[in-house]
N, CA, C and O atoms as a GROMACS GRO file, in nm:
protein
  372
    1MET      N    1  -8.924   1.944   9.393
    1MET     CA    2  -8.976   1.998   9.269
    1MET      C    3  -9.108   1.934   9.231
    1MET      O    4  -9.160   1.959   9.122
    2GLY      N    5  -9.163   1.853   9.317
    2GLY     CA    6  -9.292   1.792   9.289
    2GLY      C    7  -9.277   1.655   9.230
    2GLY      O    8  -9.171   1.618   9.180
    3SER      N    9  -9.384   1.578   9.237
    3SER     CA   10  -9.378   1.442   9.190
    3SER      C   11  -9.419   1.426   9.045
    3SER      O   12  -9.383   1.326   8.983
    4ASP      N   13  -9.494   1.520   8.990
    4ASP     CA   14  -9.537   1.512   8.851
    4ASP      C   15  -9.443   1.594   8.764
    4ASP      O   16  -9.441   1.717   8.775
    5PRO      N   17  -9.364   1.529   8.678
    5PRO     CA   18  -9.264   1.603   8.601
    5PRO      C   19  -9.321   1.699   8.499
    5PRO      O   20  -9.247   1.780   8.443
    6THR      N   21  -9.452   1.692   8.472
    6THR     CA   22  -9.510   1.785   8.375
    6THR      C   23  -9.567   1.909   8.442
    6THR      O   24  -9.614   1.999   8.373
    7VAL      N   25  -9.563   1.916   8.575
    7VAL     CA   26  -9.616   2.031   8.647
    7VAL      C   27  -9.508   2.138   8.655
    7VAL      O   28  -9.396   2.110   8.699
    8PRO      N   29  -9.540   2.261   8.612
    8PRO     CA   30  -9.440   2.369   8.622
    8PRO      C   31  -9.399   2.391   8.767
    8PRO      O   32  -9.475   2.361   8.859
    9PHE      N   33  -9.280   2.442   8.787
    9PHE     CA   34  -9.233   2.469   8.921
    9PHE      C   35  -9.180   2.611   8.928
    9PHE      O   36  -9.152   2.673   8.826
   10ARG      N   37  -9.166   2.661   9.048
   10ARG     CA   38  -9.112   2.794   9.068
   10ARG      C   39  -8.978   2.782   9.137
   10ARG      O   40  -8.959   2.699   9.226
   11ILE      N   41  -8.886   2.864   9.095
   11ILE     CA   42  -8.755   2.867   9.157
   11ILE      C   43  -8.755   2.983   9.254
   11ILE      O   44  -8.781   3.098   9.216
   12GLY      N   45  -8.726   2.954   9.380
   12GLY     CA   46  -8.729   3.056   9.483
   12GLY      C   47  -8.619   3.160   9.465
   12GLY      O   48  -8.517   3.133   9.403
   13ARG      N   49  -8.642   3.277   9.520
   13ARG     CA   50  -8.548   3.388   9.506
   13ARG      C   51  -8.409   3.350   9.556
   13ARG      O   52  -8.310   3.388   9.494
   14SER      N   53  -8.400   3.277   9.667
   14SER     CA   54  -8.268   3.243   9.721
   14SER      C   55  -8.194   3.148   9.628
   14SER      O   56  -8.071   3.156   9.616
   15GLN      N   57  -8.265   3.059   9.561
   15GLN     CA   58  -8.200   2.967   9.468
   15GLN      C   59  -8.156   3.037   9.341
   15GLN      O   60  -8.056   3.000   9.280
   16ALA      N   61  -8.229   3.138   9.302
   16ALA     CA   62  -8.205   3.203   9.173
   16ALA      C   63  -8.127   3.332   9.185
   16ALA      O   64  -8.119   3.409   9.089
   17ASN      N   65  -8.068   3.357   9.300
   17ASN     CA   66  -7.990   3.480   9.320
   17ASN      C   67  -8.068   3.604   9.279
   17ASN      O   68  -8.018   3.689   9.205
   18GLY      N   69  -8.192   3.612   9.328
   18GLY     CA   70  -8.273   3.729   9.300
   18GLY      C   71  -8.361   3.716   9.178
   18GLY      O   72  -8.448   3.801   9.156
   19ARG      N   73  -8.342   3.613   9.100
   19ARG     CA   74  -8.427   3.594   8.983
   19ARG      C   75  -8.548   3.510   9.025
   19ARG      O   76  -8.533   3.414   9.100
   20THR      N   77  -8.663   3.545   8.978
   20THR     CA   78  -8.781   3.463   9.002
   20THR      C   79  -8.853   3.444   8.871
   20THR      O   80  -8.838   3.524   8.778
   21GLY      N   81  -8.930   3.341   8.862
   21GLY     CA   82  -9.004   3.318   8.740
   21GLY      C   83  -9.060   3.179   8.736
   21GLY      O   84  -9.056   3.106   8.834
   22HIS      N   85  -9.112   3.143   8.623
   22HIS     CA   86  -9.178   3.016   8.601
   22HIS      C   87  -9.104   2.944   8.489
   22HIS      O   88  -9.066   3.005   8.389
   23ALA      N   89  -9.085   2.815   8.506
   23ALA     CA   90  -9.024   2.734   8.402
   23ALA      C   91  -9.089   2.597   8.404
   23ALA      O   92  -9.128   2.548   8.510
   24ASP      N   93  -9.100   2.535   8.288
   24ASP     CA   94  -9.144   2.396   8.282
   24ASP      C   95  -9.021   2.310   8.294
   24ASP      O   96  -8.913   2.346   8.246
   25ARG      N   97  -9.037   2.196   8.356
   25ARG     CA   98  -8.927   2.102   8.364
   25ARG      C   99  -8.983   1.963   8.343
   25ARG      O  100  -9.100   1.936   8.371
   26SER      N  101  -8.899   1.876   8.293
   26SER     CA  102  -8.944   1.741   8.262
   26SER      C  103  -8.828   1.645   8.269
   26SER      O  104  -8.712   1.682   8.249
   27ASP      N  105  -8.860   1.521   8.297
   27ASP     CA  106  -8.764   1.412   8.284
   27ASP      C  107  -8.774   1.362   8.140
   27ASP      O  108  -8.879   1.375   8.077
   28TRP      N  109  -8.668   1.306   8.088
   28TRP     CA  110  -8.668   1.252   7.952
   28TRP      C  111  -8.761   1.131   7.944
   28TRP      O  112  -8.835   1.115   7.847
   29ASN      N  113  -8.757   1.046   8.047
   29ASN     CA  114  -8.833   0.921   8.047
   29ASN      C  115  -8.966   0.938   8.119
   29ASN      O  116  -8.972   0.929   8.242
   30MET      N  117  -9.070   0.963   8.043
   30MET     CA  118  -9.204   0.976   8.098
   30MET      C  119  -9.300   0.895   8.010
   30MET      O  120  -9.264   0.852   7.901
   31GLU      N  121  -9.419   0.874   8.060
   31GLU     CA  122  -9.525   0.810   7.984
   31GLU      C  123  -9.651   0.893   8.002
   31GLU      O  124  -9.667   0.947   8.112
   32PRO      N  125  -9.737   0.909   7.912
   32PRO     CA  126  -9.738   0.846   7.781
   32PRO      C  127  -9.653   0.919   7.677
   32PRO      O  128  -9.629   0.865   7.569
   33MET      N  129  -9.606   1.040   7.707
   33MET     CA  130  -9.516   1.108   7.613
   33MET      C  131  -9.380   1.125   7.680
   33MET      O  132  -9.370   1.132   7.803
   34THR      N  133  -9.277   1.131   7.600
   34THR     CA  134  -9.142   1.150   7.655
   34THR      C  135  -9.121   1.297   7.690
   34THR      O  136  -9.198   1.384   7.647
   35GLY      N  137  -9.019   1.324   7.767
   35GLY     CA  138  -8.984   1.462   7.797
   35GLY      C  139  -8.949   1.540   7.672
   35GLY      O  140  -8.977   1.659   7.663
   36TYR      N  141  -8.888   1.472   7.576
   36TYR     CA  142  -8.854   1.536   7.449
   36TYR      C  143  -8.981   1.577   7.375
   36TYR      O  144  -8.989   1.687   7.320
   37GLU      N  145  -9.081   1.488   7.373
   37GLU     CA  146  -9.208   1.521   7.307
   37GLU      C  147  -9.277   1.638   7.378
   37GLU      O  148  -9.336   1.725   7.314
   38LEU      N  149  -9.269   1.640   7.512
   38LEU     CA  150  -9.326   1.751   7.587
   38LEU      C  151  -9.252   1.881   7.553
   38LEU      O  152  -9.315   1.985   7.536
   39LEU      N  153  -9.119   1.874   7.543
   39LEU     CA  154  -9.040   1.991   7.506
   39LEU      C  155  -9.086   2.046   7.370
   39LEU      O  156  -9.105   2.166   7.355
   40GLU      N  157  -9.104   1.958   7.274
   40GLU     CA  158  -9.149   2.003   7.142
   40GLU      C  159  -9.286   2.071   7.151
   40GLU      O  160  -9.310   2.170   7.082
   41GLU      N  161  -9.375   2.017   7.235
   41GLU     CA  162  -9.507   2.077   7.252
   41GLU      C  163  -9.498   2.213   7.321
   41GLU      O  164  -9.565   2.308   7.280
   42VAL      N  165  -9.417   2.222   7.425
   42VAL     CA  166  -9.401   2.347   7.500
   42VAL      C  167  -9.340   2.454   7.410
   42VAL      O  168  -9.370   2.572   7.428
   43ARG      N  169  -9.256   2.416   7.317
   43ARG     CA  170  -9.191   2.512   7.229
   43ARG      C  171  -9.289   2.583   7.138
   43ARG      O  172  -9.249   2.673   7.063
   44ALA      N  173  -9.418   2.546   7.141
   44ALA     CA  174  -9.519   2.623   7.069
   44ALA      C  175  -9.522   2.766   7.124
   44ALA      O  176  -9.559   2.860   7.053
   45ASP      N  177  -9.484   2.780   7.251
   45ASP     CA  178  -9.468   2.912   7.314
   45ASP      C  179  -9.320   2.926   7.349
   45ASP      O  180  -9.279   2.884   7.458
   46PRO      N  181  -9.240   2.983   7.260
   46PRO     CA  182  -9.094   2.988   7.283
   46PRO      C  183  -9.053   3.072   7.403
   46PRO      O  184  -8.936   3.069   7.442
   47LYS      N  185  -9.145   3.145   7.464
   47LYS     CA  186  -9.111   3.228   7.579
   47LYS      C  187  -9.109   3.147   7.709
   47LYS      O  188  -9.055   3.194   7.809
   48THR      N  189  -9.166   3.027   7.709
   48THR     CA  190  -9.170   2.946   7.830
   48THR      C  191  -9.037   2.875   7.850
   48THR      O  192  -9.000   2.791   7.769
   49PRO      N  193  -8.965   2.908   7.957
   49PRO     CA  194  -8.838   2.838   7.984
   49PRO      C  195  -8.863   2.689   8.010
   49PRO      O  196  -8.965   2.651   8.067
   50PHE      N  197  -8.769   2.607   7.968
   50PHE     CA  198  -8.784   2.462   7.983
   50PHE      C  199  -8.651   2.403   8.026
   50PHE      O  200  -8.548   2.428   7.964
   51ILE      N  201  -8.654   2.325   8.133
   51ILE     CA  202  -8.534   2.258   8.184
   51ILE      C  203  -8.558   2.108   8.179
   51ILE      O  204  -8.656   2.058   8.233
   52MET      N  205  -8.468   2.035   8.114
   52MET     CA  206  -8.474   1.890   8.114
   52MET      C  207  -8.390   1.842   8.233
   52MET      O  208  -8.271   1.871   8.241
   53VAL      N  209  -8.453   1.770   8.325
   53VAL     CA  210  -8.386   1.717   8.444
   53VAL      C  211  -8.400   1.566   8.435
   53VAL      O  212  -8.509   1.513   8.454
   54THR      N  213  -8.290   1.497   8.407
   54THR     CA  214  -8.301   1.356   8.376
   54THR      C  215  -8.172   1.280   8.405
   54THR      O  216  -8.065   1.340   8.420
   55ALA      N  217  -8.184   1.150   8.414
   55ALA     CA  218  -8.066   1.065   8.428
   55ALA      C  219  -8.005   1.032   8.292
   55ALA      O  220  -7.898   0.972   8.284
   56GLU      N  221  -8.074   1.071   8.186
   56GLU     CA  222  -8.026   1.044   8.050
   56GLU      C  223  -7.911   1.138   8.014
   56GLU      O  224  -7.932   1.258   7.992
   57SER      N  225  -7.792   1.085   8.009
   57SER     CA  226  -7.677   1.169   7.978
   57SER      C  227  -7.618   1.138   7.840
   57SER      O  228  -7.508   1.182   7.808
   58LYS      N  229  -7.691   1.062   7.760
   58LYS     CA  230  -7.642   1.028   7.626
   58LYS      C  231  -7.625   1.155   7.544
   58LYS      O  232  -7.712   1.242   7.542
   59THR      N  233  -7.514   1.165   7.477
   59THR     CA  234  -7.483   1.284   7.397
   59THR      C  235  -7.593   1.314   7.297
   59THR      O  236  -7.630   1.430   7.278
   60GLU      N  237  -7.647   1.210   7.233
   60GLU     CA  238  -7.752   1.234   7.132
   60GLU      C  239  -7.879   1.293   7.195
   60GLU      O  240  -7.950   1.369   7.130
   61ASN      N  241  -7.908   1.259   7.320
   61ASN     CA  242  -8.025   1.316   7.388
   61ASN      C  243  -8.002   1.464   7.419
   61ASN      O  244  -8.092   1.547   7.400
   62VAL      N  245  -7.883   1.496   7.468
   62VAL     CA  246  -7.851   1.635   7.499
   62VAL      C  247  -7.856   1.719   7.372
   62VAL      O  248  -7.911   1.829   7.372
   63ILE      N  249  -7.800   1.669   7.264
   63ILE     CA  250  -7.800   1.741   7.136
   63ILE      C  251  -7.942   1.760   7.085
   63ILE      O  252  -7.977   1.868   7.039
   64ALA      N  253  -8.025   1.656   7.093
   64ALA     CA  254  -8.164   1.666   7.048
   64ALA      C  255  -8.239   1.771   7.129
   64ALA      O  256  -8.314   1.850   7.073
   65ALA      N  257  -8.219   1.771   7.260
   65ALA     CA  258  -8.286   1.870   7.345
   65ALA      C  259  -8.240   2.011   7.312
   65ALA      O  260  -8.321   2.103   7.306
   66LYS      N  261  -8.110   2.028   7.290
   66LYS     CA  262  -8.058   2.161   7.254
   66LYS      C  263  -8.116   2.207   7.120
   66LYS      O  264  -8.152   2.324   7.104
   67LYS      N  265  -8.125   2.115   7.023
   67LYS     CA  266  -8.182   2.150   6.893
   67LYS      C  267  -8.329   2.188   6.906
   67LYS      O  268  -8.381   2.267   6.826
   68ALA      N  269  -8.397   2.131   7.005
   68ALA     CA  270  -8.538   2.162   7.029
   68ALA      C  271  -8.553   2.285   7.119
   68ALA      O  272  -8.664   2.316   7.164
   69SER      N  273  -8.443   2.354   7.145
   69SER     CA  274  -8.440   2.480   7.220
   69SER      C  275  -8.468   2.466   7.369
   69SER      O  276  -8.531   2.553   7.429
   70VAL      N  277  -8.420   2.358   7.429
   70VAL     CA  278  -8.427   2.348   7.575
   70VAL      C  279  -8.340   2.460   7.633
   70VAL      O  280  -8.235   2.492   7.578
   71ASN      N  281  -8.385   2.519   7.743
   71ASN     CA  282  -8.305   2.625   7.804
   71ASN      C  283  -8.188   2.571   7.883
   71ASN      O  284  -8.083   2.634   7.891
   72ASN      N  285  -8.206   2.453   7.941
   72ASN     CA  286  -8.096   2.390   8.012
   72ASN      C  287  -8.125   2.243   8.030
   72ASN      O  288  -8.240   2.200   8.025
   73TYR      N  289  -8.019   2.166   8.052
   73TYR     CA  290  -8.027   2.020   8.063
   73TYR      C  291  -7.946   1.983   8.186
   73TYR      O  292  -7.825   2.009   8.191
   74ILE      N  293  -8.011   1.923   8.284
   74ILE     CA  294  -7.943   1.886   8.409
   74ILE      C  295  -7.950   1.735   8.424
   74ILE      O  296  -8.059   1.677   8.421
   75VAL      N  297  -7.836   1.673   8.441
   75VAL     CA  298  -7.829   1.528   8.458
   75VAL      C  299  -7.836   1.494   8.607
   75VAL      O  300  -7.763   1.550   8.688
   76LYS      N  301  -7.926   1.401   8.640
   76LYS     CA  302  -7.940   1.353   8.778
   76LYS      C  303  -7.832   1.250   8.806
   76LYS      O  304  -7.788   1.181   8.714
   77PRO      N  305  -7.788   1.237   8.927
   77PRO     CA  306  -7.825   1.322   9.040
   77PRO      C  307  -7.752   1.456   9.030
   77PRO      O  308  -7.645   1.467   8.970
   78PHE      N  309  -7.812   1.558   9.091
   78PHE     CA  310  -7.750   1.690   9.093
   78PHE      C  311  -7.771   1.750   9.230
   78PHE      O  312  -7.853   1.703   9.308
   79ASN      N  313  -7.695   1.856   9.258
   79ASN     CA  314  -7.706   1.921   9.389
   79ASN      C  315  -7.750   2.067   9.369
   79ASN      O  316  -7.766   2.114   9.256
   80ALA      N  317  -7.768   2.136   9.479
   80ALA     CA  318  -7.814   2.276   9.474
   80ALA      C  319  -7.718   2.364   9.395
   80ALA      O  320  -7.762   2.452   9.322
   81HIS      N  321  -7.589   2.340   9.409
   81HIS     CA  322  -7.490   2.421   9.336
   81HIS      C  323  -7.510   2.405   9.185
   81HIS      O  324  -7.504   2.503   9.111
   82THR      N  325  -7.532   2.283   9.139
   82THR     CA  326  -7.554   2.259   8.997
   82THR      C  327  -7.678   2.334   8.949
   82THR      O  328  -7.675   2.400   8.845
   83LEU      N  329  -7.787   2.325   9.025
   83LEU     CA  330  -7.908   2.395   8.988
   83LEU      C  331  -7.885   2.545   8.983
   83LEU      O  332  -7.927   2.611   8.888
   84GLN      N  333  -7.819   2.599   9.083
   84GLN     CA  334  -7.791   2.743   9.086
   84GLN      C  335  -7.706   2.786   8.968
   84GLN      O  336  -7.724   2.897   8.916
   85SER      N  337  -7.614   2.702   8.925
   85SER     CA  338  -7.527   2.739   8.813
   85SER      C  339  -7.602   2.739   8.680
   85SER      O  340  -7.557   2.801   8.584
   86LYS      N  341  -7.716   2.671   8.673
   86LYS     CA  342  -7.795   2.663   8.550
   86LYS      C  343  -7.898   2.775   8.539
   86LYS      O  344  -7.948   2.802   8.429
   87ILE      N  345  -7.931   2.840   8.650
   87ILE     CA  346  -8.037   2.940   8.654
   87ILE      C  347  -8.014   3.057   8.556
   87ILE      O  348  -8.109   3.096   8.488
   88PRO      N  349  -7.894   3.114   8.546
   88PRO     CA  350  -7.876   3.229   8.457
   88PRO      C  351  -7.917   3.203   8.311
   88PRO      O  352  -7.964   3.294   8.243
   89ALA      N  353  -7.902   3.081   8.263
   89ALA     CA  354  -7.942   3.051   8.125
   89ALA      C  355  -8.094   3.045   8.111
   89ALA      O  356  -8.147   3.066   8.002
   90VAL      N  357  -8.163   3.017   8.221
   90VAL     CA  358  -8.308   3.005   8.218
   90VAL      C  359  -8.374   3.139   8.247
   90VAL      O  360  -8.472   3.176   8.182
   91PHE      N  361  -8.320   3.211   8.342
   91PHE     CA  362  -8.373   3.342   8.381
   91PHE      C  363  -8.262   3.446   8.375
   91PHE      O  364  -8.210   3.487   8.479
   92PRO      N  365  -8.224   3.490   8.254
   92PRO     CA  366  -8.118   3.589   8.245
   92PRO      C  367  -8.156   3.718   8.317
   92PRO      O  368  -8.273   3.757   8.320
   93SER      N  369  -8.056   3.784   8.373
   93SER     CA  370  -8.086   3.910   8.446
   93SER      C  371  -8.104   4.025   8.350
   93SER      O  372  -8.129   4.138   8.394
   0.00000   0.00000   0.00000
């Protein structure tokens, strides 16, 4: 998914079961801004899907991200099956 967590990524057709599109993704722990701060900034355009991919599994972080309208929250480590199961919420058919 790239080394820079602020760079948008594309989900391939095979991973998304026929869905394609663009989504921003971020880790919670970044510098100089946190993933949460980036999420708040990205939400200026509510049409841009956003996935938080992070090792932060604290309930309060998940709740904060959901309140900030994250499309999905994936806790690391994760596998392809986990990613595929999250796609429908990000790119509904």
